[in-house]
C-alpha positions as a Markdown table, in Angstrom:
| # | Residue | x | y | z |
|---|---|---|---|---|
| 1 | Met | -3.0 | -5.6 | 1.1 |
| 2 | Ser | -2.1 | -4.7 | 4.7 |
| 3 | Ser | 0.9 | -6.3 | 6.5 |
| 4 | Thr | 0.4 | -8.5 | 9.2 |
| 5 | Ser | 3.9 | -8.1 | 10.3 |
| 6 | Thr | 4.9 | -5.2 | 12.3 |
| 7 | His | 7.5 | -2.5 | 10.9 |
| 8 | Ile | 9.9 | -0.5 | 12.7 |
| 9 | Tyr | 8.1 | 2.8 | 12.0 |
| 10 | Asp | 4.8 | 1.4 | 13.1 |
| 11 | Gln | 5.8 | 3.6 | 16.6 |
| 12 | Tyr | 5.4 | 6.7 | 14.6 |
| 13 | Arg | 2.0 | 5.9 | 12.7 |
| 14 | Ser | -0.1 | 7.9 | 15.3 |
| 15 | Gln | 2.7 | 11.0 | 15.1 |
| 16 | Val | 2.2 | 10.9 | 11.5 |
| 17 | Lys | -1.4 | 10.4 | 11.2 |
| 18 | Pro | -2.3 | 13.7 | 10.4 |
| 19 | Val | 0.2 | 13.8 | 7.3 |
| 20 | Leu | -1.6 | 10.7 | 6.1 |
| 21 | Asn | -4.9 | 12.1 | 6.4 |
| 22 | Ser | -3.5 | 14.9 | 4.2 |
| 23 | Lys | -2.1 | 12.7 | 1.8 |
| 24 | Leu | -5.5 | 10.7 | 1.5 |
| 25 | Glu | -7.4 | 14.1 | 0.9 |
| 26 | Glu | -5.1 | 14.8 | -2.0 |
| 27 | Phe | -5.7 | 11.4 | -3.5 |
| 28 | His | -9.4 | 11.6 | -3.0 |
| 29 | Leu | -9.3 | 15.0 | -4.9 |
| 30 | Leu | -7.6 | 13.8 | -7.5 |
| 31 | Gly | -10.5 | 11.0 | -7.9 |
| 32 | Tyr | -9.0 | 8.2 | -6.1 |
| 33 | Glu | -11.5 | 7.9 | -3.1 |
| 34 | Thr | -11.1 | 4.0 | -2.5 |
| 35 | Ile | -7.2 | 4.4 | -0.9 |
| 36 | Lys | -7.6 | 4.1 | 2.7 |
| 37 | Glu | -5.4 | 4.8 | 5.5 |
| 38 | Asp | -4.0 | 1.0 | 6.0 |
| 39 | Glu | -3.3 | 0.6 | 2.3 |
| 40 | Leu | -1.2 | 4.0 | 2.3 |
| 41 | Trp | 0.6 | 2.6 | 5.3 |
| 42 | Ala | 1.1 | -0.6 | 3.9 |
| 43 | Phe | 2.7 | 0.8 | 0.6 |
| 44 | Leu | 4.8 | 2.8 | 3.0 |
| 45 | Thr | 6.3 | 0.3 | 5.0 |
| 46 | Asn | 6.2 | -2.2 | 2.3 |
| 47 | Lys | 7.7 | -0.4 | -0.5 |
| 48 | Lys | 8.9 | 3.1 | 0.5 |
| 49 | Trp | 10.5 | 2.0 | 3.9 |
| 50 | Arg | 11.3 | -1.7 | 2.8 |
| 51 | Lys | 15.0 | -0.8 | 4.3 |
| 52 | Pro | 14.0 | 1.2 | 7.1 |
| 53 | Ala | 16.8 | 3.4 | 9.0 |
| 54 | Gln | 17.5 | 2.9 | 12.4 |
| 55 | Asp | 17.9 | 6.6 | 13.5 |
| 56 | Ile | 14.9 | 8.1 | 11.2 |
| 57 | Arg | 13.6 | 11.4 | 12.3 |
| 58 | Ile | 9.8 | 12.2 | 11.9 |
| 59 | Ser | 10.4 | 15.1 | 9.6 |
| 60 | Glu | 12.0 | 12.3 | 7.2 |
| 61 | Leu | 9.0 | 10.1 | 7.6 |
| 62 | Val | 6.6 | 13.1 | 6.8 |
| 63 | Gln | 8.5 | 14.1 | 3.8 |
| 64 | Asp | 8.1 | 10.6 | 2.5 |
| 65 | Ile | 4.5 | 10.9 | 2.9 |
| 66 | Leu | 4.1 | 13.8 | 1.3 |
| 67 | Asn | 6.2 | 12.9 | -1.5 |
| 68 | Val | 4.2 | 9.8 | -2.3 |
| 69 | Lys | 2.4 | 9.8 | -5.9 |
| 70 | Val | -0.6 | 8.4 | -7.0 |
| 71 | Val | 1.2 | 6.9 | -9.7 |
| 72 | Asp | 3.7 | 4.8 | -7.6 |
| 73 | Tyr | 1.0 | 3.8 | -5.0 |
| 74 | Met | -1.0 | 2.6 | -7.8 |
| 75 | Asn | 1.6 | 0.4 | -9.0 |
| 76 | Phe | 2.1 | -1.1 | -5.6 |
| 77 | Ala | -1.4 | -1.9 | -5.3 |
| 78 | Thr | -1.5 | -3.0 | -8.9 |
| 79 | Ile | 1.2 | -5.9 | -8.5 |
| 80 | Glu | 0.2 | -6.4 | -4.7 |
| 81 | Ala | -3.4 | -7.4 | -6.2 |
| 82 | Tyr | -1.8 | -9.8 | -8.6 |
| 83 | Lys | 0.3 | -11.5 | -6.0 |
| 84 | Thr | -2.5 | -12.0 | -3.8 |
| 85 | Ala | -5.2 | -12.8 | -6.9 |
| 86 | Asp | -6.5 | -16.3 | -7.2 |
| 87 | Leu | -6.6 | -15.9 | -10.9 |
| 88 | Phe | -8.3 | -19.6 | -11.4 |
| 89 | Ser | -11.6 | -18.7 | -8.9 |
| 90 | Val | -13.3 | -16.9 | -11.6 |
| 91 | Leu | -12.9 | -20.1 | -13.9 |
| 92 | Ser | -15.4 | -22.9 | -13.3 |
| 93 | Glu | -14.5 | -26.7 | -12.8 |
| 94 | Glu | -15.1 | -27.6 | -16.4 |
| 95 | Glu | -12.9 | -24.7 | -17.8 |
| 96 | Lys | -10.3 | -25.7 | -15.3 |
| 97 | Lys | -10.2 | -29.1 | -16.8 |
| 98 | Glu | -10.4 | -27.8 | -20.4 |
| 99 | Leu | -7.0 | -25.7 | -19.7 |
| 100 | Leu | -5.3 | -29.0 | -18.3 |
| 101 | Lys | -5.7 | -30.8 | -21.6 |
């Protein structure tokens, strides 16, 4: 799910890292222990900050991170999983041929 391209806000990542960790701790307390920092950052850069502002303030980034809801992240993660999943990888060659009949 992590993005290979760079985002204009990547330059602030080290500065907001404590806030990212705080949000991850919140998610973990809510039972979502598997969410990693890179995944949260991918959500922020690909969804929340899809249209970045050139003159953004760090306080705005912090507020955006603190406002992330588990349901918003999970919706994003689910959609990304469907986009990248090879749905046919679980089928045998015989099952694939059967589908094409």
